[in-house]
C-alpha positions as CSV (number, residue, x, y, z in Angstrom):
1,M,109.1,169.3,171.2
2,W,111.3,167.2,168.8
3,Q,111.1,163.5,169.4
4,Y,114.7,163.1,168.4
5,E,117.9,165.0,169.3
6,N,117.7,167.1,166.2
7,R,116.0,167.2,162.7
8,L,119.0,165.6,161.1
9,Q,118.8,162.5,163.4
10,M,115.0,162.3,162.8
11,W,115.4,162.3,159.0
12,Q,118.3,159.9,159.0
13,E,116.2,157.4,161.0
14,R,113.3,158.0,158.7
15,L,115.5,157.1,155.7
16,T,117.0,154.1,157.4
17,N,113.7,152.6,158.6
18,N,111.7,153.1,155.4
19,Q,114.7,152.1,153.2
20,N,115.0,148.8,155.2
21,A,111.2,148.2,154.8
22,Y,111.6,149.0,151.0
23,A,114.8,146.8,150.7
24,Q,113.0,143.9,149.1
25,E,111.5,146.1,146.4
26,L,114.8,147.7,145.7
27,A,116.3,144.3,145.3
28,E,113.5,143.3,142.9
29,M,114.3,146.5,140.9
30,D,117.8,145.2,140.3
31,R,116.6,141.8,139.2
32,R,114.1,143.2,136.8
33,Q,116.6,145.5,135.2
34,A,118.9,142.6,134.7
35,L,116.3,140.5,133.1
36,Y,115.4,143.4,130.7
37,S,119.3,143.8,129.9
38,G,119.5,140.1,128.9
39,S,120.9,138.4,132.1
40,R,122.3,134.9,131.5
41,E,121.4,133.8,135.0
42,I,119.2,130.8,135.0
43,V,117.0,130.3,138.1
44,P,117.0,126.7,139.3
45,M,113.9,124.6,139.5
46,Y,111.8,124.9,142.6
47,G,113.4,122.4,145.3
48,F,116.5,121.8,143.1
49,T,119.6,123.4,144.9
50,T,122.7,121.8,143.5
51,E,125.6,124.1,143.0
52,T,125.9,123.1,139.3
53,E,122.2,124.2,138.6
54,Q,122.6,127.5,140.5
55,K,125.8,128.6,138.8
56,Q,125.2,127.4,135.2
57,P,124.7,130.5,132.9
58,A,122.7,130.4,129.7
59,S,124.8,130.1,126.7
60,V,122.1,131.7,124.5
61,V,119.6,134.4,125.6
62,R,116.4,135.1,123.7
63,N,115.5,138.3,125.5
64,I,111.6,138.2,125.3
65,V,111.4,140.6,128.3
66,A,113.1,143.4,126.2
67,E,111.2,142.4,123.1
68,L,107.8,142.6,124.6
69,V,108.5,145.8,126.5
70,E,109.8,147.4,123.4
71,A,106.7,146.3,121.6
72,Q,104.6,148.5,124.0
73,V,106.6,151.7,123.6
74,D,104.4,154.6,122.9
75,S,106.3,157.7,121.7
76,S,103.3,160.1,121.8
77,I,103.0,162.7,124.6
78,P,99.5,163.1,125.8
79,M,98.5,166.8,125.4
80,P,96.5,168.6,128.2
81,K,92.9,169.3,128.2
82,V,91.6,171.9,130.7
83,T,87.9,172.3,131.4
84,A,86.4,175.2,133.4
85,R,83.7,174.7,136.0
86,E,82.1,178.0,135.3
87,K,81.1,179.3,131.9
88,E,82.9,182.7,132.4
89,D,86.2,180.9,133.0
90,E,86.4,179.1,129.6
91,G,88.8,181.7,128.3
92,L,91.1,181.1,131.2
93,A,90.9,177.4,130.6
94,K,91.8,177.8,127.0
95,T,94.9,180.0,128.1
96,I,96.1,177.4,130.6
97,E,95.8,174.6,127.9
98,D,97.8,176.6,125.4
99,H,100.4,177.6,127.9
100,L,101.0,173.9,129.1
101,K,101.3,172.9,125.5
102,N,103.9,175.5,125.0
103,E,105.7,174.1,128.2
104,V,105.7,170.7,126.7
105,D,107.4,172.0,123.6
106,R,110.0,173.9,125.7
107,L,110.8,171.0,128.2
108,P,112.6,167.8,126.9
109,F,109.4,165.7,127.2
110,E,110.4,163.5,124.2
111,V,113.5,162.3,126.1
112,L,111.7,162.0,129.5
113,N,108.8,160.0,127.7
114,D,111.3,157.7,125.9
115,M,113.0,156.7,129.3
116,D,109.6,156.5,131.1
117,E,108.2,154.1,128.4
118,R,110.8,151.6,129.2
119,I,111.2,152.0,133.0
120,T,107.5,151.9,133.8
121,P,106.7,148.5,132.4
122,V,110.0,147.0,133.7
123,Q,109.7,148.4,137.2
124,G,105.9,148.7,137.5
125,G,106.1,152.6,137.9
126,N,108.0,155.7,137.7
127,F,108.1,159.2,139.2
128,F,108.3,162.7,137.8
129,L,109.6,165.7,139.8
130,V,108.3,169.3,139.3
131,E,110.4,172.2,140.4
132,W,110.5,175.9,139.9
133,D,113.8,177.0,138.7
134,A,114.2,180.6,139.8
135,K,117.7,180.9,138.1
136,R,116.4,180.4,134.7
137,H,115.1,183.8,133.3
138,T,114.7,185.8,130.2
139,H,114.8,189.5,129.7
140,T,111.1,189.9,130.6
141,T,110.5,186.8,132.8
142,S,112.0,185.4,136.0
143,G,112.0,181.6,136.7
144,E,110.8,178.6,134.7
145,I,109.1,175.2,135.3
146,S,111.6,172.4,135.5
147,V,110.5,168.6,135.2
148,R,112.8,165.7,135.7
149,L,112.4,162.0,135.7
150,L,113.1,159.9,138.9
151,H,113.8,156.2,138.7
152,P,111.8,154.4,141.4
153,K,115.1,153.5,143.1
154,Q,115.5,157.2,143.8
155,V,112.3,157.5,145.7
156,I,111.8,156.1,149.1
157,P,108.0,156.3,150.1
158,Q,106.7,156.2,153.7
159,N,106.1,152.7,154.7
160,G,102.6,151.4,154.8
161,V,101.1,154.3,152.6
162,N,100.5,153.7,149.0
163,E,99.2,157.1,147.7
164,I,101.7,160.0,147.6
165,E,99.2,162.7,148.8
166,D,98.4,160.6,151.8
167,M,102.0,160.4,152.9
168,D,103.4,162.3,155.8
169,F,106.7,162.5,154.0
170,I,108.5,161.0,151.0
171,I,112.3,161.1,150.4
172,V,114.0,161.5,147.1
173,R,117.7,160.6,146.6
174,I,119.6,162.5,143.9
175,A,123.3,162.1,142.8
176,M,125.0,165.4,142.7
177,T,128.5,166.6,142.5
178,K,130.1,168.2,145.4
179,Q,130.7,171.4,143.5
180,H,127.1,171.6,142.5
181,V,126.0,171.1,146.2
182,K,128.3,174.1,147.2
183,E,126.8,176.3,144.4
184,K,123.2,175.3,145.2
185,Y,123.2,175.3,149.0
186,G,126.3,177.3,149.8
187,I,127.8,174.4,152.0
188,D,131.1,172.7,151.3
189,V,130.7,168.8,151.4
190,S,134.1,168.2,149.8
191,E,135.2,166.3,152.9
192,E,132.2,164.1,152.9
193,G,132.6,160.4,151.8
194,E,130.1,158.5,149.9
195,E,128.2,155.6,151.4
196,S,128.6,151.9,150.3
197,P,127.1,150.9,147.0
198,E,125.1,148.3,148.6
199,S,123.0,150.9,150.4
200,R,122.2,152.6,147.1
201,G,121.0,149.4,145.6
202,G,124.3,148.5,144.0
203,E,125.0,151.9,142.2
204,S,128.5,153.2,142.1
205,Y,129.4,156.9,142.1
206,A,132.6,158.7,141.5
207,D,134.5,160.2,144.3
208,D,133.3,163.8,143.6
209,V,129.6,162.7,143.8
210,V,127.5,162.4,146.8
211,T,123.9,161.4,147.3
212,V,121.7,164.4,148.3
213,N,118.7,163.4,150.3
214,V,115.6,165.5,149.9
215,G,112.7,164.9,152.1
216,Y,109.3,166.5,151.4
217,F,106.8,166.5,154.3
218,R,103.5,167.8,155.4
219,N,103.8,170.6,157.8
220,K,101.3,171.3,160.6
221,N,99.4,173.8,158.4
222,G,98.8,171.3,155.6
223,G,101.6,172.9,153.4
224,I,104.7,171.2,152.0
225,G,108.1,171.5,153.8
226,R,111.5,170.4,152.5
227,Y,114.5,169.1,154.4
228,T,117.9,168.4,152.6
229,W,120.9,166.7,153.9
230,V,124.1,164.8,152.8
231,N,125.4,162.1,155.3
232,D,125.7,164.2,158.5
233,V,125.5,167.5,157.0
234,E,122.4,169.6,157.0
235,L,121.9,171.5,153.8
236,E,118.4,173.1,153.9
237,Y,115.4,173.2,156.1
238,L,112.2,174.9,154.9
239,E,109.1,174.4,157.0
240,D,106.9,175.7,154.1
241,Y,109.1,175.6,151.0
242,Q,106.3,176.6,148.6
243,A,105.6,179.9,150.5
244,R,106.9,183.0,149.1
245,T,109.8,184.4,151.1
246,V,111.1,188.0,151.5
247,S,114.6,188.7,152.8
248,H,114.8,191.1,155.7
249,C,117.7,192.7,157.6
250,T,117.9,191.4,161.1
251,V,119.3,194.6,162.3
252,C,117.0,197.3,160.9
253,G,114.2,195.2,159.4
254,N,114.5,196.6,156.0
255,V,113.5,194.5,153.0
256,V,116.7,193.4,151.2
257,Y,117.0,192.4,147.6
258,G,120.7,191.5,147.6
259,D,123.3,190.4,150.1
260,V,123.8,193.7,151.8
261,C,121.1,195.9,153.5
262,T,121.0,199.3,151.8
263,E,119.9,201.0,155.0
264,C,122.4,200.0,157.5
265,G,124.9,198.0,155.5
266,S,124.4,194.8,157.5
267,T,125.0,191.4,156.0
268,E,122.8,189.5,158.4
269,I,119.9,188.6,156.1
270,Q,117.0,186.3,157.1
271,A,114.3,185.1,154.8
272,Q,110.8,185.2,156.1
273,N,107.6,183.6,154.8
274,K,105.0,186.0,153.5
275,D,101.3,185.0,153.2
276,T,100.1,188.3,151.6
277,F,101.4,191.1,149.4
278,V,100.4,194.6,148.4
279,L,100.3,196.4,145.1
280,Y,101.5,200.1,144.6
281,E,99.6,200.5,141.4
282,N,96.5,198.8,139.8
283,I,97.1,195.7,137.8
284,K,95.4,195.3,134.5
285,R,93.9,191.8,133.6
286,S,93.8,190.4,130.1
287,D,90.1,191.3,129.6
288,G,90.9,195.1,130.4
289,S,89.6,195.0,134.0
290,E,91.9,196.1,136.7
291,I,92.8,194.8,140.3
292,P,92.9,197.9,142.6
293,A,96.0,198.6,144.7
294,Y,94.0,200.8,147.1
295,R,90.6,200.8,148.7
296,K,88.7,203.4,150.8
297,D,89.8,203.6,154.3
298,T,86.7,203.2,156.4
299,R,88.5,204.0,159.7
300,F,88.1,207.8,159.2
301,S,85.3,210.1,158.1
302,A,85.6,212.5,155.3
303,K,85.9,215.4,157.8
304,Q,88.8,213.6,159.6
305,I,90.5,212.9,156.3
306,R,90.4,216.6,155.3
307,N,91.9,217.7,158.6
308,M,94.6,215.0,158.5
309,M,95.5,216.2,154.9
310,H,97.0,219.3,156.5
311,D,98.7,217.3,159.3
312,P,102.1,215.9,158.3
313,F,102.1,213.6,161.3
314,S,98.9,211.9,160.6
315,G,100.6,208.9,159.1
316,I,98.0,208.2,156.4
317,G,100.1,209.3,153.5
318,N,101.5,212.4,151.9
319,T,100.0,212.2,148.5
320,K,96.5,213.0,147.4
321,Q,96.3,209.4,146.0
322,T,96.5,207.8,149.3
323,Y,94.5,210.3,151.4
324,G,91.5,208.3,152.7
325,M,92.8,205.1,151.0
326,E,94.5,202.0,152.3
327,Q,96.3,199.3,150.4
328,N,94.5,196.1,149.4
329,E,96.2,193.0,150.7
330,F,96.3,190.0,148.5
331,P,97.0,186.2,149.5
332,Y,100.1,184.5,147.9
333,Y,99.1,181.4,146.1
334,K,100.7,178.1,147.3
335,P,100.4,174.9,145.5
336,D,100.2,172.9,148.8
337,C,100.8,169.5,146.9
338,Y,103.8,167.2,146.7
339,P,105.9,168.0,143.6
340,I,106.2,164.3,142.8
341,V,103.8,162.6,140.5
342,L,103.6,158.8,140.1
343,R,103.0,156.9,137.0
344,R,101.8,153.2,137.5
345,N,102.1,150.6,134.8
346,V,99.0,148.7,136.1
347,S,97.3,149.3,139.4
348,A,98.2,146.8,142.1
349,W,96.5,146.6,145.5
350,G,98.7,147.4,148.5
351,K,101.7,148.6,146.5
352,V,103.1,152.0,145.8
353,L,104.2,151.0,142.3
354,G,102.0,149.1,139.8
355,E,102.5,145.6,138.6
356,S,105.6,145.0,136.5
357,D,105.5,143.2,133.2
358,T,108.8,141.7,134.0
359,D,107.5,139.9,137.0
360,K,104.5,138.4,135.0
361,I,106.8,136.7,132.4
362,Q,109.9,136.0,134.3
363,D,109.1,132.2,134.5
364,Q,108.6,132.1,130.7
365,Q,111.9,133.9,130.2
366,N,113.7,131.5,132.5
367,A,112.2,128.5,130.8
368,I,113.2,129.8,127.3
369,K,116.8,130.4,128.5
370,K,117.0,126.8,129.8
371,C,115.5,125.4,126.4
372,D,117.8,127.4,124.2
373,T,120.7,126.4,126.4
374,R,119.9,122.8,126.1
375,I,119.5,123.1,122.2
376,Q,122.9,124.7,121.9
377,E,124.5,122.1,124.0
378,K,122.8,119.2,122.0
379,L,124.0,120.8,118.7
380,D,127.6,121.3,120.0
381,K,127.7,117.7,121.1
382,G,126.3,116.3,117.9
383,G,128.2,115.7,114.6
384,S,129.8,112.7,112.7
385,V,131.8,109.7,113.9
386,L,134.3,107.9,111.6
387,T,135.3,104.2,112.2
388,K,138.3,102.5,110.8
389,H,140.6,99.5,111.3
390,I,143.1,100.0,114.1
391,D,145.9,99.4,111.8
392,S,144.7,101.7,109.0
393,R,146.7,104.9,108.7
394,M,144.7,108.1,107.7
395,T,145.9,111.7,107.1
396,F,143.6,114.3,108.7
397,T,143.9,117.4,106.5
398,D,141.6,120.0,104.9
399,E,142.2,118.6,101.4
400,Q,139.2,117.4,99.5
401,L,140.8,114.1,98.6
402,K,141.7,112.0,101.7
403,V,144.3,109.2,101.5
404,V,144.0,106.0,103.7
405,E,146.6,103.4,103.6
406,V,145.3,99.8,104.1
407,Q,147.0,96.4,104.3
408,N,144.2,94.3,103.0
409,P,140.8,94.8,101.5
410,A,139.1,93.7,104.6
411,E,140.2,97.0,106.3
412,V,138.1,99.0,103.8
413,S,135.0,97.6,105.1
414,C,135.7,99.2,108.4
415,L,135.8,102.7,107.0
416,R,132.4,104.1,107.8
417,V,130.8,107.5,108.8
418,Y,127.9,107.7,111.3
419,N,126.0,111.1,111.6
420,L,124.7,111.6,115.2
421,Q,121.4,113.4,114.6
422,V,120.2,115.3,117.7
423,D,116.5,116.0,118.3
424,T,115.8,119.5,119.3
425,S,112.1,119.6,118.3
426,G,110.8,119.2,121.8
427,D,112.9,122.0,123.3
428,L,111.9,124.2,120.3
429,T,108.3,123.5,121.0
430,I,108.5,124.2,124.7
431,A,110.4,127.5,124.0
432,E,107.8,128.6,121.6
433,Q,104.9,127.8,123.9
434,N,106.6,129.8,126.6
435,Y,107.0,132.7,124.2
436,Q,103.4,132.6,123.2
437,S,102.3,132.3,126.9
438,A,104.3,135.5,127.7
439,R,102.7,137.4,124.8
440,N,99.2,136.2,125.9
441,I,99.9,137.3,129.5
442,L,100.7,140.9,128.3
443,G,98.1,140.9,125.6
444,I,100.5,141.4,122.6
445,T,99.6,139.9,119.2
446,D,101.3,139.5,115.9
447,S,99.4,142.5,114.6
448,F,100.3,144.7,117.5
449,Q,103.9,143.8,116.8
450,G,103.6,144.6,113.1
451,R,104.3,141.0,112.2
452,K,102.6,138.9,109.5
453,D,99.2,137.9,110.7
454,T,97.6,135.1,108.7
455,T,94.4,135.3,110.7
456,A,93.6,138.8,109.2
457,T,92.7,138.2,105.6
458,S,91.6,141.9,104.7
459,G,92.4,145.4,105.7
460,T,89.4,145.6,107.9
461,A,90.2,142.5,109.6
462,K,93.7,143.8,110.2
463,Q,92.4,147.0,111.8
464,I,90.1,144.9,114.0
465,A,93.0,142.7,115.1
466,V,95.1,145.7,115.9
467,A,92.2,147.4,117.8
468,Q,91.7,144.2,119.9
469,A,95.3,144.0,120.8
470,A,95.3,147.7,121.7
471,G,92.2,147.1,123.9
472,R,94.2,144.6,125.9
473,L,96.7,147.3,126.7
474,E,94.2,150.1,127.2
475,S,94.6,150.1,131.0
476,K,98.2,151.1,130.6
477,R,97.4,154.0,128.3
478,I,94.8,155.2,130.9
479,M,97.3,155.1,133.6
480,K,99.7,157.0,131.4
481,N,97.0,159.6,130.7
482,A,96.1,159.9,134.5
483,M,99.7,160.5,135.3
484,Y,100.0,163.3,132.6
485,A,96.8,164.9,133.8
486,D,98.2,165.0,137.4
487,L,101.5,166.4,136.1
488,Y,99.9,169.2,134.1
489,Q,97.8,170.1,137.2
490,V,100.9,170.4,139.3
491,M,102.8,172.4,136.6
492,F,99.7,174.8,136.5
493,K,99.8,175.3,140.2
494,F,103.5,176.2,140.2
495,L,103.0,178.6,137.4
496,L,100.2,180.3,139.3
497,A,102.4,180.5,142.3
498,Y,105.7,181.8,141.0
499,S,105.2,183.2,137.5
500,D,104.8,186.9,138.4
501,E,105.3,188.3,135.0
502,P,102.8,188.0,132.0
503,R,104.0,185.2,129.7
504,T,103.3,185.0,126.0
505,V,101.4,182.0,124.9
506,R,101.4,180.8,121.3
507,H,98.2,179.1,119.7
508,D,97.9,177.5,116.2
509,K,94.6,178.4,114.7
510,L,92.6,176.0,112.3
511,D,93.4,178.0,109.3
512,G,97.2,177.6,109.9
513,S,97.8,181.0,111.3
514,T,99.3,181.7,114.7
515,E,97.6,183.6,117.5
516,Y,99.5,185.0,120.4
517,N,97.9,185.5,123.8
518,V,99.1,186.2,127.4
519,F,99.2,184.0,130.4
520,N,98.6,186.5,133.3
521,K,98.4,184.9,136.8
522,Y,96.4,188.0,138.0
523,D,93.5,186.8,135.6
524,F,93.0,184.2,138.3
525,L,92.8,186.6,141.2
526,V,89.2,187.4,141.9
527,Q,87.1,188.9,144.6
528,D,84.1,187.1,146.2
529,D,80.8,188.7,147.2
530,A,82.3,189.5,150.8
531,G,85.2,191.4,149.3
532,A,87.8,188.7,150.1
533,W,90.4,188.0,147.4
534,Y,91.2,184.5,146.4
535,W,92.8,182.5,143.5
536,K,90.7,180.6,141.1
537,D,92.4,177.2,140.5
538,D,89.4,174.8,140.5
539,F,89.9,173.6,136.8
540,L,89.5,170.2,135.6
541,F,92.7,168.5,134.0
542,S,92.4,165.7,131.7
543,I,94.0,164.4,128.5
544,D,93.2,165.3,125.0
545,T,92.4,161.8,123.5
546,A,92.9,163.1,120.0
547,S,96.5,164.1,120.7
548,A,97.8,160.6,119.9
549,L,96.4,160.9,116.4
550,A,97.5,164.4,116.0
551,S,101.1,163.5,116.9
552,N,101.2,160.9,114.0
553,R,101.8,163.3,111.1
554,E,101.4,160.7,108.3
555,A,98.1,159.6,109.6
556,M,96.9,163.2,109.9
557,W,98.1,164.0,106.3
558,Q,96.1,161.0,105.1
559,E,93.0,162.1,107.2
560,T,93.2,165.6,105.9
561,R,93.4,164.6,102.2
562,Q,90.4,162.3,102.8
563,N,88.5,165.3,104.3
564,L,89.3,167.3,101.2
565,Q,88.1,164.6,98.8
566,N,84.9,164.2,100.8
567,G,84.1,167.9,100.6
568,A,84.7,168.7,104.2
569,F,86.5,171.9,103.2
570,G,83.9,172.8,100.4
571,N,84.4,172.2,96.7
572,P,87.8,170.7,96.2
573,Q,88.1,172.8,92.9
574,E,87.6,176.1,94.7
575,P,90.6,178.1,95.8
576,R,89.1,178.7,99.2
577,A,88.9,175.0,100.0
578,L,92.4,174.5,98.6
579,L,93.6,177.4,100.8
580,L,92.0,175.8,104.0
581,F,93.4,172.4,103.0
582,W,97.0,173.6,102.5
583,G,96.7,175.7,105.6
584,M,96.0,172.6,107.6
585,M,98.9,170.7,105.9
586,A,101.1,173.5,106.9
587,K,100.1,173.2,110.4
588,L,100.8,169.6,110.2
589,H,104.3,170.4,108.9
590,Y,103.7,168.9,105.5
591,P,106.8,169.6,103.2
592,M,106.4,172.7,101.0
593,A,102.9,173.3,102.3
594,E,103.5,177.0,103.2
595,E,105.1,177.7,99.7
596,I,102.0,175.9,97.9
597,K,99.6,177.9,100.1
598,A,101.4,181.2,99.3
599,Q,101.3,180.4,95.5
600,I,97.6,179.7,95.7
601,E,97.0,182.9,97.5
602,E,99.0,184.7,94.9
603,M,97.2,183.1,92.0
604,Q,93.9,184.0,93.7
605,Q,95.0,187.6,94.1
606,D,96.1,187.7,90.4
607,S,92.7,186.2,89.3
608,T,90.8,188.8,91.4
609,M,92.9,191.6,89.9
610,Q,92.3,190.3,86.5
611,N,88.6,190.0,87.1
612,M,88.5,193.6,88.3
613,Q,90.4,194.7,85.2
614,N,88.0,192.9,82.9
615,E,85.1,194.3,84.7
616,Q,86.5,197.8,84.4
617,N,87.3,197.3,80.7
618,G,83.7,196.1,80.2
619,K,82.4,199.3,81.8
620,N,84.6,201.4,79.5
621,E,83.4,199.7,76.3
622,E,79.9,200.0,77.5
623,N,80.3,203.7,78.1
624,Q,81.9,204.1,74.7
625,Q,79.0,202.4,73.0
626,M,76.4,204.6,74.7
627,A,78.4,207.7,73.7
628,I,78.2,206.9,69.9
629,P,74.5,207.4,69.6
630,N,74.6,210.7,71.6
631,S,77.2,212.1,69.3
632,A,75.1,211.1,66.2
633,L,72.1,212.9,67.7
634,Q,74.1,216.0,68.2
635,R,75.4,216.0,64.6
636,G,71.8,215.6,63.4
């Protein structure tokens, strides 16, 4: 029994109540973004509320918020590392890892990461949304993973719950054109007006854009449901949206793959959730084993089966393949997890998002704006003062030589210039102290920013200083890696649920060559000792810590050269070591590495052919020398 009049009313109240509870945080997001964008607003001193102080803008803004946020930007994308719990599953773990790396290359993760690296420290956190796009397909595959970035203003969490997986529901708000809504949901919302910008946190949309509210919720069975609406229009309700659905004709019950039933011609089609599926032929796994489509029917004896083979009304089948056999039923895999992944900047107790860097240094930013404004005001009011006799006439022009008309020599003594020197040293000192304080709060040093550091007098000292600065920020990297590990796990679950066709997986080997494998979801469908079928998804997802170094090509080139010089590939003078070295450089996309490797291989082949030719020539000469004494003996 619904507590509300209908589902729409319930979700509208959920949005209103939780948005009101989240209103202060949404307002803080606008303030943080304004500070990052270089707002000129100066916050008055505590207890000082004059109108002049409140409305006076800063004449100069040294944007330390943007400077220190940009100093922390990490363009590297953590690569997945998948670990198997069982020894026999190590091959599957490697396939998952390679497939996820291929997905990272296919999806625009560079753009998503670039935006995420700025939003997260400014707002304290950010969200990623994983979806399965069934409309994207190739000639051999149907559907693809889709990953998009959500600004924290677009996500309204359940009030009082800080972890997404613990929430009963979470609401995502997405701007979408009215035409796109009609194409995606089949409902016309062209007459719908848009809500006020204040209710969206100050964002302004065009007239043909509406806010689509998507509510994800836990259903009574522990699965994930989805409810979508615009204003007072319901667009979609799926009690278990991650379940597989099959379209049936409501008239005759036939399975329909289009818009019209092929049996009765009815257009009344209804989608129904399916928990299990059957196979009509055996499925071959990647290791050569097969998943049987049929099993022995234990309901009948062998004698009964022989009798029913001649009875056309027995109902057990009309081919020899199905006599005495029944179809295996296999469970559909469901992710049963929210498709939203949260990245926190730094963990904060009692908050959905983490701690914001902007909040930590907002006082220092405000003080610097005040100091710089006072400095500019002093410089503008300073200058030179000229004194002269009241009766002296002086022409003010831009000419180098000025003419002053005086009536007597006493007036000349009145001509004097006084320079008004302003003292800004105190303001400069306070501004610099606040800047250093802001950097100390965030743990950013000169070495980390790439500035000249007089405290590091050697290369080793420089590396130590950089390592210490990086250690202060290690917590943020750990939170980033944790988010990507969760993201890759959700992506794997969606692939396991919806990628029905085998998918080619590319893997770069150590020698620079490329190996192609197959990600087949049926490799993860196994049978337990009791004969029940289940999906194996208990893999451990983490981040490859060496991926940051691997993404830095220049550093990897230098590291590979060092390994060659140290003999890690063998004798540097041998062609085999050079081939391995240039193969690695080709894998790291070093310019002309493939051509150099090909030339070394060609030279090695020519050298091998030349050695074989010389060896053959030597054997021929030896045979000729041995033939000379034999011919002499024959003449004797």
